[in-house]
Every structure is written in C-alpha cells, then in structure tokens.
N, CA, C and O of each residue as an XYZ file, in Angstrom:
412
protein
N     -13.893     10.981    -18.365
C     -13.936      9.355    -17.508
C     -12.876      8.967    -18.247
O     -12.999      8.905    -19.470
N     -11.303      8.549    -17.436
C     -10.169      7.924    -18.552
C     -10.497      6.395    -16.928
O     -10.756      6.222    -15.737
N     -10.110      5.571    -18.606
C      -9.596      4.666    -18.115
C      -7.784      3.724    -18.263
O      -7.135      3.702    -19.308
N      -7.423      3.184    -17.187
C      -5.899      2.944    -17.224
C      -6.463      1.703    -17.273
O      -7.516      1.347    -16.743
N      -5.433      0.832    -18.178
C      -4.837     -0.606    -18.154
C      -3.731     -1.159    -17.601
O      -2.746     -1.588    -18.200
N      -3.950     -1.132    -16.326
C      -2.776     -2.085    -16.444
C      -2.226     -2.952    -16.578
O      -2.713     -3.675    -17.447
N      -0.374     -3.743    -15.618
C      -0.030     -4.949    -16.545
C      -0.093     -5.977    -15.172
O       0.894     -6.668    -14.920
N      -0.784     -6.012    -14.676
C      -0.961     -6.874    -13.183
C      -2.458     -6.707    -13.147
O      -3.093     -5.906    -13.832
N      -3.100     -7.822    -11.992
C      -4.271     -7.376    -11.752
C      -4.200     -6.968    -10.130
O      -3.449     -7.426     -9.269
N      -5.237     -5.951    -10.010
C      -5.360     -4.478     -9.550
C      -6.229     -6.115     -7.893
O      -6.967     -7.078     -8.108
N      -5.728     -5.712     -6.790
C      -5.625     -5.744     -5.233
C      -6.347     -4.827     -4.509
O      -5.931     -3.701     -4.235
N      -7.773     -5.422     -4.085
C      -8.511     -4.774     -3.638
C      -7.872     -3.739     -2.886
O      -8.032     -2.549     -3.159
N      -6.862     -4.314     -1.570
C      -6.310     -3.671     -0.670
C      -5.110     -2.487     -1.215
O      -4.308     -2.001     -0.417
N      -5.128     -2.116     -2.683
C      -4.412     -1.218     -3.693
C      -5.372      0.047     -3.733
O      -5.326      0.988     -2.941
N      -6.240     -0.099     -4.786
C      -7.901      0.457     -5.158
C      -8.542      0.285     -4.468
O      -8.363     -0.469     -3.512
N      -9.702      1.041     -4.746
C     -10.973      0.914     -4.473
C     -12.366      1.758     -4.438
O     -12.740      2.422     -3.471
N     -12.957      1.636     -5.478
C     -14.001      2.887     -5.802
C     -13.810      4.132     -4.426
O     -13.830      3.889     -3.220
N     -13.624      5.524     -5.128
C     -13.616      6.569     -4.355
C     -12.604      7.115     -3.692
O     -12.555      8.238     -3.191
N     -11.506      5.979     -3.713
C     -10.503      6.694     -3.983
C      -8.976      7.770     -4.640
O      -8.378      7.741     -5.715
N      -8.819      8.526     -3.534
C      -8.333      9.943     -4.876
C      -7.095      9.174     -4.932
O      -6.446      8.457     -4.170
N      -7.007      9.666     -6.314
C      -5.450      8.577     -7.004
C      -4.480     10.671     -6.776
O      -4.838     11.806     -6.460
N      -2.909      9.780     -7.303
C      -1.684     10.963     -7.906
C      -0.705      9.996     -8.548
O      -0.342      8.836     -8.356
N      -0.492     10.784     -9.223
C       0.363     10.771    -10.708
C       1.744     11.266    -10.185
O       1.827     12.220     -9.412
N       3.060     10.423    -10.742
C       4.235     10.395     -9.754
C       5.244      9.807    -10.700
O       5.308      8.615    -11.000
N       5.907     10.621    -11.073
C       6.950     10.489    -11.859
C       7.813      9.616    -11.003
O       7.700      9.047     -9.918
N       8.888      9.765    -12.103
C      10.307      8.817    -11.554
C      10.982      8.338    -10.268
O      11.488      7.383     -9.679
N      10.576      9.946    -10.212
C      11.656     10.226     -8.705
C      10.924     10.354     -7.588
O      11.500     10.691     -6.554
N       9.049     10.024     -7.592
C       8.512     10.177     -6.538
C       7.982     11.458     -6.245
O       7.770     11.755     -5.070
N       7.696     12.408     -7.337
C       7.171     13.482     -7.081
C       6.012     13.255     -7.958
O       5.911     12.586     -8.986
N       4.965     14.134     -7.160
C       3.858     14.245     -7.789
C       3.428     15.069     -8.601
O       3.533     16.256     -8.294
N       2.943     14.785     -9.610
C       2.689     15.544    -10.994
C       1.125     15.766    -11.246
O       0.799     16.298    -12.307
N       0.179     15.402    -10.365
C      -0.730     15.284    -11.246
C      -1.762     14.695     -9.872
O      -1.277     13.679     -9.374
N      -2.878     15.091     -9.300
C      -2.917     16.679     -9.223
C      -2.230     17.966     -8.635
O      -1.665     18.057     -7.546
N      -2.420     19.054     -9.698
C      -1.658     20.381     -8.945
C      -2.695     21.204     -8.316
O      -3.904     20.969     -8.305
N      -2.119     22.133     -7.827
C      -2.871     22.905     -7.069
C      -3.742     23.535     -7.449
O      -4.268     24.313     -6.654
N      -4.156     23.459     -8.592
C      -5.427     24.120     -9.194
C      -6.363     23.041    -10.181
O      -7.431     23.346    -10.712
N      -5.826     22.002    -10.258
C      -6.689     20.553    -10.698
C      -7.961     19.968     -9.914
O      -7.570     19.668     -8.786
N      -8.886     19.776    -10.014
C      -9.397     19.105     -9.387
C      -9.117     17.414     -9.481
O      -9.007     16.765    -10.521
N      -9.031     16.869     -7.978
C      -8.501     15.964     -7.678
C      -9.420     14.376     -8.062
O     -10.472     13.819     -7.749
N      -8.066     14.124     -9.045
C      -8.539     12.156     -9.732
C      -9.594     11.155     -8.868
O      -9.231     11.074     -7.695
N     -10.466     10.596     -9.082
C     -10.730      9.557     -7.877
C     -11.373      8.331     -8.900
O     -11.970      8.321     -9.977
N     -10.813      7.147     -7.762
C     -11.757      5.765     -8.679
C     -12.965      6.283     -8.778
O     -13.478      6.980     -7.902
N     -13.675      5.872    -10.217
C     -15.244      5.898    -10.640
C     -16.259      5.116    -10.475
O     -17.435      5.453    -10.334
N     -15.741      3.889    -10.494
C     -16.532      2.477    -10.470
C     -15.785      1.255     -9.510
O     -14.596      1.158     -9.206
N     -16.738      0.521     -9.216
C     -16.178     -0.627     -8.577
C     -14.915     -1.571     -9.816
O     -14.741     -1.481    -11.032
N     -14.275     -2.404     -8.745
C     -13.299     -2.977     -9.412
C     -13.130     -4.350     -9.019
O     -12.763     -4.784     -7.927
N     -13.496     -5.067    -10.225
C     -13.407     -6.440    -10.613
C     -12.798     -7.004    -10.421
O     -11.800     -7.088    -11.137
N     -13.036     -8.123     -8.854
C     -11.853     -9.522     -9.406
C     -11.156     -9.757    -10.024
O     -11.683    -10.336    -10.973
N      -9.628     -9.643    -10.207
C      -8.743    -10.309    -11.153
C      -8.783     -9.304    -12.806
O      -8.365     -9.549    -13.938
N      -9.573     -8.025    -12.129
C      -9.283     -7.081    -13.290
C      -8.116     -6.149    -13.424
O      -7.591     -5.798    -12.368
N      -7.544     -5.615    -14.731
C      -6.367     -4.983    -15.051
C      -6.439     -4.023    -15.007
O      -5.356     -3.441    -14.945
N      -8.033     -2.922    -15.006
C      -8.499     -1.754    -15.501
C      -9.249     -1.168    -14.642
O     -10.152     -1.866    -14.183
N      -9.128      0.421    -14.090
C      -9.701      1.152    -13.600
C     -10.209      2.590    -14.407
O      -9.865      3.130    -15.459
N     -11.037      2.855    -13.526
C     -11.728      4.055    -14.462
C     -11.512      5.164    -13.310
O     -11.686      4.968    -12.107
N     -11.043      6.533    -14.002
C     -11.159      7.404    -13.394
C     -11.861      8.578    -13.235
O     -12.298      8.917    -14.335
N     -12.125      9.245    -12.490
C     -13.191     10.636    -12.846
C     -12.125     11.386    -12.144
O     -11.275     10.998    -11.342
N     -12.533     13.295    -12.952
C     -12.283     14.821    -11.951
C     -10.836     13.788    -12.864
O     -10.327     12.825    -12.290
N     -10.440     14.173    -14.107
C      -9.082     13.951    -14.459
C      -8.955     14.803    -15.935
O      -9.826     14.547    -16.766
N      -8.101     15.621    -16.229
C      -7.753     16.313    -17.319
C      -6.506     15.716    -17.906
O      -5.303     15.847    -17.682
N      -7.371     14.882    -18.897
C      -5.827     14.777    -20.070
C      -5.038     15.043    -20.448
O      -4.009     14.411    -20.688
N      -5.453     16.603    -20.689
C      -4.696     17.523    -21.764
C      -3.111     18.175    -20.934
O      -2.345     19.092    -21.229
N      -3.158     16.757    -19.341
C      -1.716     17.555    -19.168
C      -1.221     16.414    -18.867
O      -0.774     16.232    -17.735
N      -1.200     15.265    -19.973
C       0.007     14.488    -20.534
C      -0.398     14.159    -21.802
O      -0.381     12.961    -22.086
N      -0.748     14.925    -22.603
C      -1.156     14.343    -23.886
C       0.219     14.437    -25.060
O       0.521     13.605    -25.915
N       0.885     15.748    -24.743
C       2.228     15.840    -25.592
C       3.535     15.141    -24.697
O       4.692     15.237    -25.105
N       3.212     14.501    -23.554
C       4.691     14.323    -22.557
C       5.071     12.561    -22.737
O       4.295     11.607    -22.679
N       6.018     12.576    -22.885
C       6.637     11.388    -23.299
C       6.976     11.005    -22.043
O       7.316      9.879    -22.406
N       7.207     10.979    -20.665
C       7.842     10.271    -19.685
C       6.403      9.078    -19.261
O       5.235      8.882    -19.598
N       7.226      8.637    -18.510
C       6.254      7.193    -17.436
C       5.733      7.396    -16.311
O       6.555      7.757    -15.468
N       4.461      7.289    -15.879
C       4.227      8.029    -14.785
C       3.810      6.618    -13.763
O       3.838      5.447    -14.142
N       3.488      7.035    -12.601
C       3.517      6.251    -11.828
C       1.655      6.650    -11.126
O       1.314      7.799    -10.846
N       0.886      5.641    -11.003
C      -0.722      5.904    -10.567
C      -0.511      5.493     -8.653
O      -0.133      4.367     -8.330
N      -0.739      6.294     -7.861
C      -1.223      5.408     -6.033
C      -2.174      6.468     -5.753
O      -2.345      7.630     -6.122
N      -2.836      5.485     -4.816
C      -3.790      6.129     -3.894
C      -3.291      6.764     -2.544
O      -2.539      6.337     -1.669
N      -4.004      7.969     -2.701
C      -3.594      8.951     -1.831
C      -4.134      9.244     -0.791
O      -5.293      9.659     -0.789
N      -3.322      9.076      0.483
C      -3.462      8.695      2.095
C      -4.473      9.432      2.204
O      -4.473     10.649      2.018
N      -5.398      8.767      2.508
C      -6.741      9.326      3.590
C      -6.051     10.260      5.175
O      -5.311      9.821      6.055
N      -6.567     11.411      5.042
C      -5.802     11.407      6.603
C      -7.068     12.180      7.425
O      -7.642     13.110      6.859
N      -7.609     11.621      9.217
C      -7.983     12.175      9.791
C      -8.327     14.178      9.984
O      -7.294     14.806     10.215
N      -9.449     14.920      9.908
C      -9.591     16.116     10.401
C     -11.480     16.218     11.171
O     -12.552     15.800     10.733
N     -11.082     17.033     12.544
C     -12.076     17.351     12.696
C     -12.199     18.633     12.952
O     -11.316     19.460     12.724
N     -13.598     18.942     13.574
C     -14.092     21.020     13.673
C     -13.986     20.725     15.048
O     -13.145     21.350     15.695
N     -14.803     19.748     15.697
C     -15.381     19.313     17.087
C     -14.485     19.101     18.111
O     -14.360     19.522     19.261
N     -13.717     18.105     17.171
C     -12.848     17.090     18.601
C     -11.110     17.482     18.292
O     -10.466     17.048     17.338
N     -10.688     18.233     19.170
C      -8.805     18.537     18.518
C      -8.389     17.120     18.962
O      -8.645     16.480     19.982
N      -7.666     16.840     17.867
C      -6.844     15.695     17.422
C      -5.231     16.040     18.568
O      -4.610     17.103     18.559
N      -4.912     14.890     19.384
C      -3.749     15.216     19.947
C      -2.134     15.311     19.271
O      -1.097     15.819     19.699
N      -2.515     14.460     17.835
C      -1.123     15.307     16.886
C      -2.161     16.746     15.826
O      -1.698     17.099     14.741
N      -3.225     17.253     16.252
C      -3.161     17.658     15.308
C      -3.900     17.587     13.946
O      -3.536     16.456     13.626
N      -4.736     18.030     12.852
C      -5.372     17.326     11.475
C      -4.769     17.126     11.072
O      -3.637     17.572     11.258
N      -5.096     16.298     10.212
C      -4.150     16.297      8.577
C      -3.411     15.526      9.048
O      -3.031     14.796      8.133
N      -2.654     15.047     10.610
C      -1.688     14.173     10.878
C      -1.722     12.986     10.786
O      -0.736     12.396     10.344
N      -2.930     12.252     11.200
C      -2.993     10.418     11.579
C      -3.964     10.216     10.221
O      -4.851     10.918      9.735
N      -3.296      8.744      9.786
C      -3.634      8.160      8.482
C      -5.071      7.248      9.785
O      -5.172      6.830     10.939
N      -6.236      7.481      7.929
C      -7.749      7.512      8.873
C      -7.908      5.840      7.944
O      -8.423      4.847      8.458
N      -7.399      5.880      6.689
C      -8.095      4.563      6.110
C      -6.860      3.308      5.657
O      -6.418      2.971      4.558
N      -6.587      2.859      6.989
C      -5.691      2.133      7.240
C      -6.218      0.073      7.576
O      -7.231     -0.143      8.241
N      -5.693     -0.684      7.227
C      -6.399     -2.283      7.279
C      -5.286     -2.765      8.181
O      -4.092     -2.559      7.961
N      -5.781     -3.431      9.222
C      -4.611     -4.073     10.032
C      -5.130     -5.822      9.870
O      -6.121     -6.359     10.366
N      -3.996     -6.454      8.945
C      -4.954     -7.805      8.507
C      -4.784     -8.908      9.779
O      -4.295     -8.331     10.750
N      -5.022    -10.164     10.007
C      -4.990    -10.479     11.601
C      -3.827    -11.936     11.205
O      -3.989    -12.772     10.316
N      -2.656    -11.839     12.228
C      -1.922    -12.772     11.765
C      -2.454    -14.139     13.371
O      -2.696    -14.067     14.575
N      -2.373    -15.287     12.197
C      -2.671    -16.360     13.579
C      -1.200    -17.709     12.954
O      -0.974    -18.724     13.612
C-alpha cells in the first residue's frame, strides 16, 4: 500500500476507488507500471476535499533511488467484448467517461 499526498484537493472526476493509475515522467512517457509489473489502483474511497490517495499493487522499490519527479494519471478504461463485435474493434472505444449537463 502506498499513500500519495497531493498539493491540491482531489476531485472525484480525477480519481475514484478502483481506478487504475499510471506514473509518467516529465516527457509524458509511462514509467510505471511496466510490462511485467502489476497494475496499481486506487484502493480506498477518496473523501471530499482530501489531498491524499492510497494505491495498492504498487512496487515502491522502482522509485527508491530515483531523484526524478513523476506525475500520476488515471488509466483510461476501454471497452472490449468476446461476444459482440465492435465496429472499431476491442480496446478502441473509451468506456468510462462523463458527459456534463450544460444548461
């Protein structure tokens, strides 16, 4: 388990319990998870106004000796099916989005 502290409050639209996350460097390249590591995820509910998030499935030894700065982002969920053929194929359509109501 890893607890991360943010500089600002975390909004529910940014992260929620169960979201898979990625660590990226300043160039936008994914540095964790790797092809052989387990995928880290948000392991607990994030209270309104909170500045902390808890992750599970995270190997902290990857970053122990690294002086670099990293960002965390939610991994985009994509639709896939074994019984229905999608027009554009599996893993092509974003499946976890919100459409705000404007009025």
